[in-house]
LOMI-822787 format. One record per residue (C-alpha): x, y, z. Coordinates in steps of 0.02 Angstrom, whole numbers, plus 50000, padded with zeros to 5 digits. Layout:
<segus>
XYZ;...
</segus>
This chain:
<segus>
519425322546145;517745325346227;517095343046218;517185351546387;516825369846356;515165375746283;514605392346214;514155405446342;512285406046369;511395421446306;509965418946430;509895427646597;511055418846720;510855416446907;512135414647045;512555398047129;512365396347318;513795396647444;515235392747435;515155396247248;514695414547266;516325420547343;516745438747302;518605434647292;518395420747163;519495422147009;518435413246876;516615409046840;516005392146779;514315393446696;513225377746695;512155372046548;510625379346635;511455396346655;511975395946838;513605404946875;514825396946996;516145409047061;517605397547100;519465397647135;520605390946999;521835384247128;520605371847203;520075365347033;521825363846959;522415354147111;520945342147092;520955340046903;522315340446769;520955344646643;520535360746735;522385364446745;522535363546556;520895372746530;521425387546637;523065389246541;522055394346388;522145413346375;520625421146458;519755437446407;520605452746477;519855459846636;518585473546606;518125467946429;516395461846381;517035446146297;516465431146399;516655440346563;515545444846709;515995456346853;517725457546773;517965438646789;518175426746641;516675415346614;516935397346558;515345388446505;515295369546535;514095355946479;513565349946652;511945356346730;511975365946894;511545351047003;512955340446935;514175355046936;513745359547116;514025341547172;515705338347093;516365355747136;516005352047320;517115336747304;518485347847232;518405360747371;519265358647541;518115351147674;518255367147776;517325376247638;516145362847571;515685345847642;515685331047523;513905328647460;512985312447491;512725301347339;511195290447362;510235294347201;510745284047050;510375298146929;511595309047025;512875295047038;512815292246850;513025310846813;514455313246936;515345297646874;515285304646698;515935321546755;517305313746861;517965304146711;517785318846594;518835330046706;520025316046764;519485317846944;520125301047004;519775303547189;517985308647152;517775293647037;518305282047178;517045290147295;515675288347165;516135269947143;515965267547331;514235275247324;513745264147177;514255248647278;513405253847439;512095241447504;510775255047520;510885259547335;511095241547277;509605235047376;508485248347301;508945246747116;510225233147078;509855232146892;510175250746868;511775249046969;512325234546859;512005244346699;512925259846760;514395249846826;514535238946672;514425253946555;515825262146654;516835245946649;516945244746838;517355226546879;517015225747067;515435236247056;514755226146909;514995209346995;514295215947160;512755222947074;512505206446981;512415197247148;511095209347210;510045206347053;509815188347113;508495195247231;507435199447079;506525188146956;507525180546813;506675191046679;506865209146733;505615223046707;506135237846602;507355249646687;507975266746634;509795262146603;509495246446500;510115255546345;511805257946431;512235239446415;512375227946264;511335212746224;512865202246268;512955210446440;511115206946473;511295188946412;512785186446528;511755193046675;510275181746635;511425166746613;512245170546780;510535171546862;509995154946787;511625146246836;511405152447015;509645145347018;510305128546960;511655128647095;510395132547231;509215118747171;510555106147216;510255109747401;508535101847387;509265085747317;510435083147463;510005088347641;511745084347703;511965102747747;510515101047872;511215085347953;512955092547957;512355107748053;511215099248178;512175082948199;512495067548096;511755054448214;510225063148283;509315079048238;508555092948344;506985088648438;506005102648358;506175094848185;505615077648243;504595081748400;503455070648500;501845078948447;500315075548339;500785087148197;500775079248025;502385071847957;503045072347780;502735056447680;504105060647554;505475047647576;506735059047490;506775071247635;506915059347781;508155065847908;509005054648037;507855040547982;506295050348029;505015059947928;505125078447972;503655089648009;502515093447862;502485112147898;504385112547892;504415103147726;503095115147658;504195129947705;505715121947624;504815117047463;503915133647443;505545142947473;506475132547345;505085136447221;505395155047249;507275152447237;507065145947059;506665163647006;507645173347137;509125163147204;509595174047352;509735171447539;508615186647561;507165176547489;507455162847618;507335175247761;505795183747692;504725167947702;505075163747884;503785174947966;502385167147865;502855149747928;502985155548109;501225162748101;500575146848018;501305135548154;500665146448295;498925146548220;498965127448208;498705125148394;500185113648432;500945119448595;502535109148567;502915116648396;502315134148439;503415135848593;505065137348500;504565139848319;505185157848308;506915154248378;507095137748285;506505144048117;507545159848125;509075149148161;508655137348019;508315151447897;510025158747939;510795141947896;509735140247739;510165157747679;512015154847710;511975138947607;511105148147465;512425161747469;513825148847472;513085139947321;512905155847217;514625162147268;515375148047165;514545154647006;515475167046899;514815181446795;515395177446620;515765194946555;517335198946456;518445203646603;519795212446503;518555226146462;518475231546644;519455245346727;519985244546908;519805258747032;
</segus>
């Protein structure tokens, strides 16, 4: 069983901020960095069966000097004051302490560990929600993947893997890489490569373009009556006509980027560059509707990319996951 209680610190301790400084508290939890949290046993035992068992252990008698402070028993734990403050706020009623926000992955990792250690199932579910939030995933998907996989969280692992598609195939070093195995990393890289292959198929068959805009005749903006250059590539003829060269350039350059990062986000990120290029070209016909037309097309393109990658599975041993 994982060790929960540590030796009482012999260094000078400090008091935690409100609400963990209550004069009517009946026990003190001392963090690894010697911060004393005056808490109520009732709140903690209701939140955690581990605390319930812990508090059944005979405590030093009131008024003795053995592991006591201000006549209260002191229990030293392994968590630092930041982690302890966060998960204790989850344990307390909302009228006394609001649930803290979890947007920092270092905090999320620490609280997830504490939640499992103390069997705080409700807190673990809240931490899992934070780990799968778009704001956190968009910022550091690889770290999210490693934390989720190490914790054997199925939904969070798969979700994080999808967000890693926005990054290059070969990732840069990240802090939590030691939390996953070589097999986990290989599975992620294989998933990334398989998604790239699936997306590449969209370039071989433009049926998705014709299906959206019409089988018999396409939109005027793709085959306009203007002097702009047309593509000479017979493979990308649409509705029997050669589309605009600047549109083909956008498509080909985007597909090149998708080889390394097969995500709809990449499709959307390249649109503005094309709009500026067309407007600077001096063609009044193309410039008039290029923003509206290209934003609509990029939405379609991104959707098709997401549909293609959605069919690819992450080949990680699923029985090793837990579900929350």
